[in-house]
DRENMILO-899114 format. One record per residue: residue number from 1; x, y, z of N, C-alpha, C in turn. Coordinates in steps of 0.05 Angstrom, whole numbers. Layout:
<nodes>
num = NUM; nxx = X; nyy = Y; nzz = Z; caxx = X; cayy = Y; cazz = Z; cxx = X; cyy = Y; czz = Z
...
</nodes>
This chain:
<nodes>
num = 1; nxx = -342; nyy = -289; nzz = 162; caxx = -366; cayy = -282; cazz = 146; cxx = -367; cyy = -252; czz = 141
num = 2; nxx = -370; nyy = -244; nzz = 116; caxx = -371; cayy = -215; cazz = 109; cxx = -398; cyy = -203; czz = 118
num = 3; nxx = -397; nyy = -178; nzz = 128; caxx = -422; cayy = -164; cazz = 133; cxx = -437; cyy = -160; czz = 107
num = 4; nxx = -463; nyy = -162; nzz = 108; caxx = -480; cayy = -160; cazz = 84; cxx = -475; cyy = -134; czz = 69
num = 5; nxx = -470; nyy = -136; nzz = 43; caxx = -466; cayy = -113; cazz = 26; cxx = -439; cyy = -99; czz = 27
num = 6; nxx = -420; nyy = -111; nzz = 42; caxx = -394; cayy = -98; cazz = 45; cxx = -372; cyy = -119; czz = 43
num = 7; nxx = -353; nyy = -116; nzz = 25; caxx = -331; cayy = -135; cazz = 22; cxx = -308; cyy = -126; czz = 40
num = 8; nxx = -289; nyy = -144; nzz = 44; caxx = -265; cayy = -138; cazz = 60; cxx = -250; cyy = -115; czz = 47
num = 9; nxx = -248; nyy = -115; nzz = 20; caxx = -234; cayy = -94; cazz = 5; cxx = -248; cyy = -67; czz = 10
num = 10; nxx = -274; nyy = -66; nzz = 9; caxx = -288; cayy = -41; cazz = 14; cxx = -283; cyy = -31; czz = 42
num = 11; nxx = -283; nyy = -49; nzz = 62; caxx = -278; cayy = -41; cazz = 90; cxx = -250; cyy = -30; czz = 93
num = 12; nxx = -230; nyy = -41; nzz = 79; caxx = -203; cayy = -32; cazz = 82; cxx = -199; cyy = -4; czz = 71
num = 13; nxx = -217; nyy = 6; nzz = 54; caxx = -214; cayy = 33; cazz = 43; cxx = -229; cyy = 54; czz = 59
num = 14; nxx = -242; nyy = 45; nzz = 81; caxx = -256; cayy = 65; cazz = 98; cxx = -235; cyy = 84; czz = 109
num = 15; nxx = -240; nyy = 110; nzz = 106; caxx = -221; cayy = 130; cazz = 116; cxx = -201; cyy = 138; czz = 96
num = 16; nxx = -197; nyy = 122; nzz = 74; caxx = -178; cayy = 130; cazz = 53; cxx = -192; cyy = 149; czz = 35
num = 17; nxx = -178; nyy = 171; nzz = 28; caxx = -189; cayy = 191; cazz = 10; cxx = -169; cyy = 196; czz = -13
num = 18; nxx = -179; nyy = 200; nzz = -37; caxx = -161; cayy = 206; cazz = -59; cxx = -149; cyy = 234; czz = -55
num = 19; nxx = -127; nyy = 240; nzz = -68; caxx = -115; cayy = 267; cazz = -66; cxx = -132; cyy = 288; czz = -80
num = 20; nxx = -126; nyy = 313; nzz = -74; caxx = -140; cayy = 335; cazz = -88; cxx = -133; cyy = 335; czz = -118
num = 21; nxx = -150; nyy = 347; nzz = -134; caxx = -146; cayy = 349; cazz = -162; cxx = -118; cyy = 361; czz = -168
num = 22; nxx = -103; nyy = 349; nzz = -186; caxx = -77; cayy = 359; cazz = -193; cxx = -55; cyy = 348; czz = -175
num = 23; nxx = -61; nyy = 331; nzz = -156; caxx = -42; cayy = 319; cazz = -138; cxx = -42; cyy = 289; czz = -141
num = 24; nxx = -21; nyy = 276; nzz = -131; caxx = -19; cayy = 247; cazz = -130; cxx = -16; cyy = 239; czz = -101
num = 25; nxx = -24; nyy = 214; nzz = -95; caxx = -21; cayy = 203; cazz = -68; cxx = -5; cyy = 178; czz = -70
num = 26; nxx = 15; nyy = 175; nzz = -52; caxx = 33; cayy = 152; cazz = -51; cxx = 28; cyy = 136; czz = -26
num = 27; nxx = 21; nyy = 110; nzz = -29; caxx = 18; cayy = 92; cazz = -7; cxx = 41; cyy = 72; czz = -9
num = 28; nxx = 54; nyy = 66; nzz = 14; caxx = 76; cayy = 46; cazz = 15; cxx = 71; cyy = 27; czz = 38
num = 29; nxx = 82; nyy = 3; nzz = 35; caxx = 81; cayy = -16; cazz = 57; cxx = 105; cyy = -34; czz = 54
num = 30; nxx = 115; nyy = -44; nzz = 77; caxx = 138; cayy = -62; cazz = 77; cxx = 134; cyy = -82; czz = 99
num = 31; nxx = 147; nyy = -105; nzz = 96; caxx = 145; cayy = -125; cazz = 117; cxx = 167; cyy = -146; czz = 114
num = 32; nxx = 170; nyy = -161; nzz = 135; caxx = 190; cayy = -183; cazz = 137; cxx = 177; cyy = -209; czz = 128
num = 33; nxx = 192; nyy = -224; nzz = 112; caxx = 182; cayy = -249; cazz = 101; cxx = 197; cyy = -273; czz = 112
num = 34; nxx = 204; nyy = -273; nzz = 137; caxx = 220; cayy = -295; cazz = 148; cxx = 247; cyy = -284; czz = 158
num = 35; nxx = 266; nyy = -301; nzz = 160; caxx = 292; cayy = -293; cazz = 171; cxx = 308; cyy = -275; czz = 151
num = 36; nxx = 307; nyy = -249; nzz = 155; caxx = 323; cayy = -231; cazz = 140; cxx = 313; cyy = -224; czz = 112
num = 37; nxx = 290; nyy = -234; nzz = 104; caxx = 279; cayy = -228; cazz = 78; cxx = 259; cyy = -205; czz = 81
num = 38; nxx = 256; nyy = -189; nzz = 61; caxx = 237; cayy = -166; cazz = 62; cxx = 222; cyy = -164; czz = 35
num = 39; nxx = 200; nyy = -150; nzz = 37; caxx = 185; cayy = -143; cazz = 13; cxx = 172; cyy = -116; czz = 18
num = 40; nxx = 173; nyy = -98; nzz = -2; caxx = 159; cayy = -73; cazz = 0; cxx = 145; cyy = -67; czz = -26
num = 41; nxx = 125; nyy = -50; nzz = -24; caxx = 110; cayy = -43; cazz = -48; cxx = 99; cyy = -15; czz = -46
num = 42; nxx = 90; nyy = -4; nzz = -68; caxx = 79; cayy = 22; cazz = -68; cxx = 57; cyy = 24; czz = -89
num = 43; nxx = 38; nyy = 43; nzz = -85; caxx = 17; cayy = 49; cazz = -105; cxx = 15; cyy = 80; czz = -106
num = 44; nxx = 16; nyy = 91; nzz = -130; caxx = 13; cayy = 119; cazz = -134; cxx = -15; cyy = 124; czz = -147
num = 45; nxx = -32; nyy = 140; nzz = -133; caxx = -59; cayy = 144; cazz = -141; cxx = -64; cyy = 173; czz = -152
num = 46; nxx = -83; nyy = 176; nzz = -170; caxx = -91; cayy = 202; cazz = -179; cxx = -116; cyy = 211; czz = -164
num = 47; nxx = -126; nyy = 235; nzz = -171; caxx = -149; cayy = 245; cazz = -156; cxx = -176; cyy = 231; czz = -163
num = 48; nxx = -176; nyy = 213; nzz = -183; caxx = -200; cayy = 198; cazz = -190; cxx = -198; cyy = 169; czz = -178
num = 49; nxx = -179; nyy = 164; nzz = -160; caxx = -173; cayy = 138; cazz = -148; cxx = -163; cyy = 118; czz = -169
num = 50; nxx = -151; nyy = 129; nzz = -190; caxx = -139; cayy = 112; cazz = -211; cxx = -109; cyy = 107; czz = -204
num = 51; nxx = -100; nyy = 83; nzz = -209; caxx = -72; cayy = 76; cazz = -204; cxx = -55; cyy = 87; czz = -227
num = 52; nxx = -36; nyy = 104; nzz = -220; caxx = -17; cayy = 116; cazz = -239; cxx = 7; cyy = 98; czz = -242
num = 53; nxx = 16; nyy = 87; nzz = -220; caxx = 40; cayy = 70; cazz = -220; cxx = 40; cyy = 52; czz = -195
num = 54; nxx = 51; nyy = 28; nzz = -197; caxx = 53; cayy = 11; cazz = -174; cxx = 78; cyy = -6; czz = -177
num = 55; nxx = 89; nyy = -15; nzz = -156; caxx = 113; cayy = -32; cazz = -157; cxx = 118; cyy = -46; czz = -131
num = 56; nxx = 137; nyy = -65; nzz = -133; caxx = 144; cayy = -80; cazz = -109; cxx = 173; cyy = -90; czz = -112
num = 57; nxx = 184; nyy = -98; nzz = -90; caxx = 212; cayy = -108; cazz = -90; cxx = 214; cyy = -128; czz = -67
num = 58; nxx = 230; nyy = -149; nzz = -71; caxx = 235; cayy = -169; cazz = -50; cxx = 265; cyy = -174; czz = -49
num = 59; nxx = 276; nyy = -177; nzz = -25; caxx = 304; cayy = -182; cazz = -23; cxx = 313; cyy = -192; czz = 4
num = 60; nxx = 339; nyy = -191; nzz = 9; caxx = 351; cayy = -201; cazz = 34; cxx = 362; cyy = -177; czz = 49
num = 61; nxx = 359; nyy = -177; nzz = 76; caxx = 370; cayy = -156; cazz = 92; cxx = 349; cyy = -138; czz = 104
num = 62; nxx = 328; nyy = -148; nzz = 115; caxx = 306; cayy = -132; cazz = 126; cxx = 317; cyy = -116; czz = 150
num = 63; nxx = 312; nyy = -89; nzz = 148; caxx = 322; cayy = -71; cazz = 169; cxx = 299; cyy = -58; czz = 185
num = 64; nxx = 275; nyy = -68; nzz = 183; caxx = 253; cayy = -57; cazz = 198; cxx = 233; cyy = -44; czz = 179
num = 65; nxx = 207; nyy = -45; nzz = 185; caxx = 187; cayy = -34; cazz = 168; cxx = 190; cyy = -4; czz = 163
num = 66; nxx = 195; nyy = 11; nzz = 184; caxx = 198; cayy = 40; cazz = 181; cxx = 221; cyy = 47; czz = 161
num = 67; nxx = 244; nyy = 33; nzz = 164; caxx = 266; cayy = 38; cazz = 146; cxx = 259; cyy = 30; czz = 118
num = 68; nxx = 248; nyy = 6; nzz = 114; caxx = 241; cayy = -4; cazz = 88; cxx = 221; cyy = 13; czz = 74
num = 69; nxx = 201; nyy = 23; nzz = 89; caxx = 180; cayy = 41; cazz = 77; cxx = 192; cyy = 68; czz = 69
num = 70; nxx = 212; nyy = 77; nzz = 84; caxx = 225; cayy = 102; cazz = 78; cxx = 241; cyy = 99; czz = 52
</nodes>
């Protein structure tokens, strides 16, 4: 059950701040999807919290989250 007046999406952004004016912020994430499969994605944000670019990829040969995110 969601706390009153706050969605799960809003809670996940607590602590996240947009970049300074004139800068972009890159968020990445990667994970394993079973035996040897991987998926990673990214979002590039502007200083107004607008999405400039986003993408994802899925494939075979997962080498660990830190490696995939790099």
